N, C-alpha and C positions, 0 to 999 in steps of 0.2 A: 524421627525428627522431633526434635523436640517440637479475673472475672470480677473478682469482686473487689470492692474498696474497703472491706472490713479488715481490721488489724488482725493479722495472723498470729499464731502462737507456736512456740517450739514443739508442743505436743497437742494432738487433737483433743486430749482430755484435760488440758490445762484450764484453770478457771477463766471463764469469760471468752474462751475461744469459740468462734463461729466456724464449725467444721464444714458447713455447706456454703456455697456461694449465695449472696443475697442480691444478685443481679436481677433485673426484670426478666420475666419469662417471655419468650417469643416462640410460640408454636410448640411442636413436639421437642422434648428435651432428649439429648443424647445421654447414655448412661454415665453415672459418676465414675471417676477414677480416684484411686488412693495414691498418695505420695508415701511410699514405704521408706522409712529411714534405715540406712545401712548401719546406724549405730546399734540398734537393738531389734530391728524388725517391726517396730511400732508404726502406726499410721500417723504421720505428721499432720496431714490435712486431707480432706476429701473435696474434690471439685467436680463440676459438671462441664462436660465438653459442650461448647456452643453449637447449636444446630445451625444449618446453613442460613435460615432467615436472620439469625443474629449476626452471623458473619457478613451477610449481605448488607445489613443495616450499618455495621461498622465501616464497610467500604464506602457507603454513601455519605456517612458523616465525615469521613476523612476527605472525600472529594469536595464536599461543600465547604469545609473549613480551610481548604488549602489556599484558595485565592486570597482570603483575608490575611492568613499567616504569611504568605509570600510578600504581600504588600506592607507588612509590618517592618519598620526600619530595622536594619541589622543591629543597631545599638540596643533596641528593645529586645530583640531575640537573644542577644548576648546576655542582657541583664537577667532574663528568665533562666537561661541555662546556667549562669553563674550562681543564681539563688538555688537552683536544683543541686549543684555540686556542693554548696555549703550545707544544705539540709541533709543531703545524703551522708556526708562526712559526720555530721552531728549524731547520726544514728548507727555509727559503725559497730559499737559493741552489741547493741540489740540485734542488728541484722546479721552480724557475724555469728552469734549464737544460733539464730534461726537457720543460717546457712550450714552450720555444722550438723544440725539435725537433718537437713534435706539431703546433703550429699557426702557427709562424713569427714570434712576437713577438720583437723585439730583446731580447737578453740584458740590456741595460742597464735595461730596464723590467720584464722578466718576473718577477723575484723580488718586485717591489713588489706584484703581484697577490696573492701568497701572504701577505705581511705585512698587506696591506689586508684580506684575507679574515679573518685572525686578529683584527684590530682590530674588524672589523664583527661577528664572532661575540661578542666581549667586550661590544660595545655592546648587542647583543640580550640577552645574559646580564644586563647591568645593568638592563635594562628589565623582565625577566621577572617579578620578584617583584610589582611593582605591576600589570603588565598581566594577570597570571594570578590576582590576588587576588579573593576573593569580593566581590561588590557588595552592600552592605547597603541594604535598602529600609525606609523608615519604615513601621512597622506601623500598621494602621488604629486599633488600640486596645491597651491593656495586655493582656498575656497571649499576645501573638503575637511570633514572630520570623520575619522574611522576609529572604531573601537569594538572590542568583543566583550559581551556581558555574559556572566555565568548565571544561568537561569535554573531555578529549582525544577526537578523532574516532575514532581506531583506527590504521589503517595508511595512511601517506601515500606515494604514488608520486611521485617527483621526477624530471623529465626535463629537464635543463638543456642549454644550448647550448654550443658549443665556443669561442666567441670570448672569454669570460671564465669559464673552466670552474670555477675555484675560487670566485670571487665569486658567480656565479649560483647555484651549489649551496649555498653557505653561507647565502644569503638565506632558503632554505626548510628546509634540513637542521637547522640549529641551533635555530631557533624550534620546529620540529615536535617535536624531541626534548625540548626544555625543557617543552613543553606536555603531554608524556606520551604522545606517539604513537610508534609504531615507524615506521621509514623504509626504503623500498627505493629506491635510486638507480639510474636507468638513464641513464648518461651518453652523450653523443654518441660515435659510432664514430670521430670524429677525435681525441677526447681521452679514451679509455677508461682510461688510466693514472691520471687524476685520481680516478676513482671508486675505483680500487684503493688509492690513497694515503689516501683518507678511511677506508677499511676498516682499513688497517694501523694508522692512528693511533688510531682508536676502540678497536680491540682492545688496543693498547698501554696505553691509559689506563683499561682495565677496564670498558668498556661491556659489559653482559651480552649473551650470544649471542642472536642473532635480533632484537635491537633495531634495529641498523643492518645492512643488507645491500645489495649491489649486484648488478646483472645486466648482462651484455652480451647483449642480446636483439634479435630482429628487429622490424621495424615491426609486422608482423602479430601477433606475440606480445605486444608492448607494448600494442597496442590490445585484445587479448584480456584482458590483465591489468586494463586500465582497466574493462572490462565485468564483471570478476569481483567477486562480493559481498564478497570479503576486502579489497578496496581501498576506502577511505573518502574519499579526497580525492586529486586529481591537481594537481601544480604543474608546468606546462609552460612552457618558454621556447624560442621558435623562430619559424618562419614563420607567416604567417596561414593558409596551407594546412595546416600541421601542427596549428595550433589548432583548425581545423574538424574535422580527423580525431579529435582528442581529444574534442571535444564529441559527435561522432557516436558514438564508441565508448561513451560514457557515457549516451547518449540515453535508454535504457530504465531508467536508475537515477537515484535522487534523491540524487546526491552532488555536492559542490561541485568546482569547478576554478578554479585561478588560472592565467591566461594572460598571459604577457608576450610580445608578438608584434612586428610590424614597427614601424618608425619612419621618418619623413622630417622630422627635427627642424629647425625654422627658427630663425633669429636675425634680430633687427631692430636696426639701428644707427641711433640718432637723431642729429640734428644736434649735440646737446650732449654726445655721448659723448666719453670720453677715448679719442682715436683710437688712440694707441699701445697702450694696454691692450686695446682691442677687437681690434685686428689680431693681436697676439701670442696672445691666448687663443682667438680663433676659428680661426686657423690650426691650433693644437693640437687644438681641438675637432673640426676637419674631418678631420685626417689622422692623429691618434694611432691606433695599432693598425691602420695602413693603411686607416683609415676603416671598420673592421669593428666598429662599436659601435652598439648599438640606439639609444643616445641621442646619437650623434655628429651633428655639424652637417652637413646635406646641402644646405641652401639658405639664402641670406643676402639680406636686403633692407636697403638702405642709403639713408638720406636723400639725395636727388639733389644737395644742396648740397655734400656731402662725398664723394660717390661716387668721383670720380677719385682723390682722395687715399687713400681707403680701399683701392681696388683696387690702386693702385701699391704701397702698403705691404704688402698681403696677398701680392702676387706676389713682392716682394723678400724677405719673410720666408720664404716657401715655398722659394725658391731656395737657402736655406741648408741645407735638409734633405738628408740623405744616404741614398740607397737602396742596399741591399746585403745582404750576409750578416748575418743576425740574430745570429750568434755573435760578430761583431765589435762591441766596445763602442762604436765610433764611429757605428754605424748608427742612424739615426732611424726609417726605414721598411723593414721586412722584406717578405717576399712576402705576398701574400694567400693564403688557405688552400689554394686549388687552382687549377690552370691554367684549368679550365673557368670558374671564377668571374672570373678575370682577363679572359678573352675576353668574358664578359658585360659587364664594366665598359667594356672597349674599345669594344664595340658600342654601348653607351649614349652614350659620347662621340662616336663617329662619327655616330650618328643625329642627335644634337643639332647637330653641325656642319653636317650636310647640311640641317638645317632652319633654319639661319641663325645658330647660335651661333658665338662666336669663342673659340678656345683661347688662353690667355695664356702657356702654358709649352710649350717645346719639350722633348719627352722626352729629347732628346740632351743637355740640361743636367744630366741625372742619370745618370752613367756606369754605375751599378749596375742601372739599369732595362733591360728587354729588350722587343723588339718582340713576343715571344710568351713563353709561360710565366707563372709567377706573380709575377715581379718587375715591378711597375707603377710608373711615374713618377706623382707627384701631378699633378692637372690642375685648372685654374680656368677656368670658362666664364662669359663675359659675353654680352650680347645674347641672353639666354635668356628664355623665357616659359613659361607653364603649359600650352601646347600640347605641350611636349616632355616625354617620360617621365622625363628626367633631373631634372626639377623636380617630378615628381608621384609616381613610384614609388621604392621603396627601392632604392638602388644598392649600399650596403654595401661601398664601396671608396673609394680616395683621389681623389675628384672632388667638386667643389662648384660650384654655380651661384650667381651674384651678380647681383641686379637692383636698379636704382634705384627709389625710391618717392617720391611727392610729399609724403606726410604720414602721420600715425598711422593715419588711416582706411584708406588703401590698404594699409598694412602689415598691419593687422589682417585685412582681407579676404583678402589673399594667404596669410597664415599659416594662416588657417582653411580655405583652399581645398585640402584634403588629406584623404585617407581615414584618415590617421593622427593620433595625438595623444598622444605619450609625454612629450616635454619641449619647451619653447620658451624663448627668452631675449630680453631687451631690454637694450640697452647705452646707458645714459643716466646723467646726474647727478641726475635728478629722480625721487626715490623715489615721490612721489604719482602722477606720470605712469606710472611702471612698474607700480604696483598697479592703476591704472585700466585700463591696456591689458591687463594680465594677467587681469583680471576678464572680459574679452571674448574671450580666446583659449581655444579648446577644447584643453586639454592636461592631462596628469596632474601635471606639475611645471613651475613658472614660475620662471625665473631672472632676476635683475638683475645684469649685469656678471659673469656666470659661466655655464659650460655644461659638458655632458658630465661630470657628477659626481653621485654619490649620497651624501647624508648619511643614515646609517642611523637617525637620529632622526626623519626625515620619512618619510611614507608613500610607497611607490613604486607608482604606479598608472598605467594608461593608459586612454585613451578611444578610441572608434571602433575601427578595426581594430588599434590598438595593444594591445588586450586588455581584460581585466577582472580584478578581484580586487586584493589589496593585500599587498605584502610590506614588511618593515622597519617601524620605529617600533613604538610600543606597539600600534597598530592592526593590525600584521601578525600578531599572535597570534590575532586574532578569526576569521580564516578557517580556522585550524587547530584550533579548539575549537568546541563548541556550548554555548549557555547552558542550564543546568538550574536550574529554580526550586525553592526550598525554602520551604514554607509550613508553619511549625511553630506549633501551638497547645498551650500548656502545659495539662496536666490540672488 
């Protein structure tokens, strides 16, 4: 699963960088952890895991601050969150470079996550007044007033993933604060500086003390916090295994949890698709962020009549990508997050080839790729089927399998043949067919001629092992509040 308020640096040895946390000490300290950059294996920063007494103090501070924050007028909460979004956006270049060092995203793309997070926060801010308004209910007769008020839950623990550390955190942090909750953010140990930047910015825009806090905490203490009565909701993004751990930790308590877990998102290219558009966007959807996206494309089904042309175009487009140093503005694909994960992806490719798959790309075509370490060449596999784990289990790397299908029925069957259901897409000129197919595919979001994208006006949900709960949209506020009914009879 995935402390201090000092300004972090891209490298631990940069001038003026404080490599250790400067937080107050509370009892026995848990050992330090290093943030290892996939760029070159250097130590980006060293931080100390908070011992339980420090976690305990944060929970108490959040509980004490919540009543005052809940009583703060919504307009004032909106103003603070809007100021947060503005200041976050103003630091996009700085934070983008820091992000590249932490998790390897190419610098040409990294600042965009920060600006997109600011824009997403503003979208949720714009929705807040309507989404959090009282719901009037027609009374049974004169002399009564009935309405439902949406009440903050209390303290929300948010545990985001490292692959989109600003966007994933914003999805829950900003709506939770707007709804009147206090927030504790426990970020991934790969991207802990992102949590620190949230704290810096909220402090700078005047958020009251205790309303937003972050912790660098161990897995065991994170689970202990989930089980603590001072936590009222948990928003977790990560693996299916991590999601089960969250549910077990809260099993004896009647609190809610939002879980965004794995994905094995499919695309179906129909015979009537705009082929060039489908190729360009599906290559991007498969390989952006080196394939490390929960809603990235991991399997593609193509109508047999256009399969050869699609595969040729897909391979030709992928060959234009450049693998290399993410700090080089010309790089399209940086390293995956760590060498061990690169080895897992290489193993998945090798196992598929041993089972009969055919690789279309020679890694030697990508000079920046390496035979070991985190710099992976993209790979396209054909002659694949669902007996291969590369078509069934989340790979989370720059590899995609492509299969021909005879018709819509077979495509629907294969898309549904998965333990996951986060997003899926169809590529066609026929809107009615797209909707009819989408109605039969088990997924949280259904795209036509688009993929690997979140519109904050729409609910972000998963089915099956992709999780439960809802973030974004007006509905995203519902899991962060509880309904309280008011039944008033005039004397």
